[in-house]
N, C-alpha and C positions, 0 to 999 in steps of 0.2 A: 731706548737712551741710542743715539749715532756713536759710532766708536770710531772714531776715522781713521783709516789704513786697514782695516778690516774687510777682507773680502772674502766668500765663502762659497765653490761650488756645491754641486750637489745632484743627489739621482733622486727623482719622486718614485714610487711605486709602481708607475706605470710605463718608465724606462725613462725618462725624459730630462734633460741637461738643465741645470738651473744657476746663475750666477746671480749675489746679490751682495753689493758694499752695503755695509752697514748703514743703516738711516736712512735707504733707498728702497722699493719695491726691486723686488725678485726680476730676472731678466728670464725666459726662457730662449736659451742657446738651440734645440734638436725637440724634433718633431715626429712623434709616432714609430721610435724605434727603442729597442732594448739597449738602454747602457749600462755601465758597470765601472766604478772603481774611477773616480776623478783625479787626477795629478797636475798640480801647479808648474807652470817654468819657474825661476826663480823672479824672473821679472814680473813673475804674476799677471803678464799678456796672453799664454799659451796655456789650453787645458790638453789634456792627451785622455782617453778614455778608451775601455775594452767595449767590442758591441759585440761583434758572432767569434765563433770557436775562431783563434787564431790571427784575429782583427784588432790592430790597434788604430785610433781614429785622434786627429787632432780639430782642436776649432780656435779660435780666436777669443778672447774675452769679449771682444765690440760682436760676437758673433759671427763672425767671417774666417773663410779659408776652411768649411768644413771638409775634410776629406781623409782618405785612411792611408796610413802611411807603412802598415804592416799586415802583409796579408799572405794567408798560404800557398798563392800563387806567386809570392815575392820568395817565399820563406823555400820552396820547392828547389829552387836554384843551388840550394847549398846542400842537397844531397837527399837520400832517400831515408833518413832518417825524419823528416821533415813530408810527413803526408795529413791525410783529411784527418786525422785525429789530432793533430798537432795544435795544441793552445800553451797562450803563452803563462808562463809563470811568473814572472815579474818581469816591472820597467821603473827607473827611473832615469830622470834627467839628469845627465852629468852637471854641477855645477857653472852657475853661469853662464850658459849655453842653452841651444834647443835642441843638442844632442842628447838622444839618451841608450840606453846600455839597458840590455834585457836579455832573458834565458826564456825557454821553453819547455813544455812538459807534455804529458799523454793528456789528452780530455779526458772525461769520468763518463763518454759515452763506451770506452774501450771495454767497460765492465767492471775496471778496478775500482774498491771502494774510498781509495784515495788518490787523486793525482799526483807522478812522478815527472821528478825533472829529468830532462835530459840531458843535463848535467853541463851546459854550453853556455857560452857567451858571446851574442853579438852588439852591434852598434847600428843606429839609425840616425841621420841627419835629418829631422823635422822638417828642415825648411828646405831643403834640394829632395830627399825622398831615398837619398843613399843608404846601401845597406852593407855592412860588410860582419862576416864573420869575424871575433876575435878569436873564440876559442871552441873546438868541432866538440861535437858528442862525447862524453867521456872525459873532456881534456878542462873542465871550466865550473861552474856549478851559482853557488851565491860570491855577491860581489860589493865592492863600495868605492864609490870614486871618492876622491879629494876634496878637498875643497876648492884646489885650484885649478877642477878641472881637468890636469894635465896627468893625472894615476890614477891605476885602478887595481885593488886588491881581491884578487879571485881565488876561490876555494878550488882545487881540485878533488879525487877521492880522499885523498889524503894529508894533503899539506897543502899551504898559501902562498900564492905568488903575486908579485907585485908587477904590473906590465904597462903599457904607453895608451893611448887610445889610436895607437894604431896597430895593436897588440904585440909589440913590442916588448917581451923581456926584460926587465929590468932590475928584479930580485926574484931568486927562486928556492923553494923547499926551506921557507921562513919555522914553520914550525910542522910539526906531524900531531896526529890527533887520531883517535879511534874509527874505526869504520861507519858510515853515515847509517843509521837509521832512519830511513827512507819516509818510514807513516808519520812518527814525530818529529824528524829532523831535527832533535835534541843534542846528537854528536855534531851539528855546525859549531865551525870554528867562529866567535862572533868577534866581528872585526870594528874600530873606531879610530879615524884621523884624527891627528891634531890639527888644531886650525891654522897652522902654517904648512900644512901638507909634507912635514918634513919625518912624522914619527908617525908609526903605524902601532895599534895597542892591541891585541889578538886574544880570545880568551876560548883555548881549545879544550876539551873536555880531559877529565882527568880520571874518567872510570866509562867503562864500557858500558853503554844503556840496557843491553841486553842482561845483565846482571841482577837478577832477582833482587829486590830489598835494600838494594845499596845506589841511593840517589847520584847521579849526572854534578860532579863539583868541577868547576873551573879554575884552571889554571892561568895564569896573567902574565903576558909578556909584553914588553918594550921591544920595539924594533926601529931604531933610528936606520933612515935609509944611507944616511950619509957612512963609511968606512965598512960598505961590503955588506950590513944589515944584520951584524950580531946583536942578536937579544941579547936582553936582560929579565931573568925572572921577576917578577912580586910577588914575594912569598905570603900573602894573606893570610892571617889565622884570626879565627876560622874560614874558610873558603867558600867562597861564592858558589852557591845551588843552583842547577836547572838553570832555567833564560832570565832567572828573576835577579836582575842588576841593571845598571842607565851609568852611563861614564858620562861626567861634567863635561861639559861644551871644550873647556879648555885644559881637557886629558889629566887635571891633577887629582881627581877623585872618583870614589866609586861608591855609591849605594848599592845594597846586594842583603841577598835575603840568605840566612843559615838554615840548614833544617840536619840533624844529624842520621844516621843510620836507622831504619826501623828499629833495629834491635836494644836501642838504647832508648829510654823511656823519658830520661830527662839529663841533662848534664849541666850544675852550676856553673860549672867555668865556662860554659861553651852555650849560654840560654841558644833558644829557635826563638829568632826574631830577626830586625833588620839592623844595620853595620854599617856604617862609613869609614872606608877607607881609603889611607892614602896613596896614590899609587906612583909615589917616588921613593916614601922609606917602606912601605909595607904596615903600617902601622893602622892596626882597626879599633873602631870603637862600637860599645852596641848605642845604640839609639832609641831602639823600640824593642821591648819583650814581648813576645805574642803572648794575648791574653789568656790563650786555651794552653793546658796541663797534655801538652799531647804534639807526635811530630807532625807538624803543620805550617807549609808555609802561606807569608801574607800572600795577597790574592792578585795582587798587579803593581807593578811599575811605571809610573809615568816619567817623561823629563824633566830637564834640568832648565831652570830658567836661563836665557840666552848670557846669563855672565857670570854663571857657575856659579851662584852662590844658594841658591835653593832649589829643593826639589820636593817634590809630591808624591805621596804618597797612597794605598788603601790598605787596612789590618785586615784579621781576619772576618770582620764583621761588616767588609766595605765601607767603613767610616774613611774619611779622608782627613790625610795631614800633611803639613806642612815641615820640613828639617831647614837648616842651614848648616854650613863648613863647619859651625862652631859645634856641631851635635845637637840643638833647642830645636824640640817639636813641641809644634802647637797644631792644636784640632782646628777643623774648618768644619762647615758646614755639608751634611751628608751628599753626594752627587759623584756623579763620574766626570773626573776628571778629561777635561778635552784638548786643551793647550796651553803653553803660556801667551800672551800678547807682547809682554814686555818685562822685565826684571821681577817686577812685584807685581802685575795683573795677569787674570786669568779666565778662562774660558772654563765652564765644567758645565753640567747637567742641565738640559735643555737651552742653551747659548745665553745661559746667566753668566755676567758677567762679574767678577770679584777683586780683592785685594788684599794680597799677605795680611795678617793683624787686623784687618776691618769686617766688620759683621756685617755690614749692607752689601747688600747683591741686586743689581740689575740687570730686567733683559732685555739684548742689544740686540738679536735676531730673533722671527718670529719661527717657530719651530716647526719643519715639515716633516709629515709622519713617513714611516718606510723608507730611509732614506740611507745611500751613503755618500759620504761626502769627501771632501779638501779644502783645508782651509790655507791664505795667505797672508802674512802680516807684512804691510809695506813700511811700518815703523822701522826705523833706524836703515832701512834703505837709502 
C-alpha cells in the first residue's frame, strides 16, 4: 500500500545504503562499503551515516554529493584526545538546518568492553564542512538541540548547561546529579525541550546507580529560559524509574514506569506499572498495572503521537498497547512499534501500517533483512 509522505533509509547486511519512498522501488545510494546508522535531516533531503572509525559521511536523498564530513584527520586538529582510536559516540542534525552536533568516544579496539564518551561536544556544517569544538573533552557530554535550532542543552560531568550554536553559555548549572555510570549511562539527566524552545524539562537521577538493590529514580524539573532559568520541581508520586519514561511533544505529560525497591514485594498503594503524569500540577494516575506479582519494569517505551494525545508501550510480555491523555488503554496487535506517521497512524513490526482503534493492518514497505534504518515523515511539513 503506497503511503504518501513516508521515506525510509536503511542499511542492508552488505553495508549498502538504500532509500525508499512508499509505493516506489528502493534505490541503492552507496556501493561496496560498510555503512551504519543513517540519519535524516529535517527536510528529508540529506542523509548522514557512519562509515569507518571516526568517520561520518553525507549523501543527498537523490544519491548526489557523497562525501566525508567528519574524519579522524579533521578531529586531530582539536588536540591529543582525538587519536586513531577515537570513534563517534553520537550525532544529530540541528532542527531546520544541515548542521550537526556530535560527540566522540573511544573505539572498542582499545580493548574496553564498552565505548566510553570523551564528554565533549562539536559542531559541523554539512554543507561547508566547517567543524567547531563547542565543548572540550570532559566539559560536555549528552546534548539536545532546541526545536528552533538556536540553543543546545549539554551535560557536563555533574550538571546541565544551555549554550548557543557558537558555544556561548546562556544558562549554567541548571541541575546537579550523581556521578555518571559510564557503562550503563543511567545517571545521565534526560532532557526535553518544549515546542517553543523556551523551556527545558530535565530528569536527573535521584539515587546513585552504584547502590545495590535500589532502582534509579528520576526527579522532574522544568527550567524556563527567561528569568535566569529558575527551576521548578514537579513532584510526581510515585517517581519515574530508570530510563522508562517518555515526555509528550507539548511538554504537558509524561508516561512512565514505576518499580519499588527490591526489598518490597508488593505495594497496593503504589503498584508496579505504568503511570500518566501531569507535568504542570504533578498529579499521576496508574493506567496499566504489571500483570506479574514481582518487581519488574514494562519492557520498553515509545514516543507520543505528534499531537501529544496518544502514546504506545509494550507490557511485560511484549504486547503492544495504546493509551491517551484520559488514561484509556487499548490493546493492539502484537509487534514491535516503529514510529508514528501522523496523529492516529503508525508503523510497526515488519513495516505494517496501523490505525488506532482499527484492526486492519496493511504492509507498506517490503521488509529488508538485517538492517539499521531511519525514517522521515513528510506529512505536516
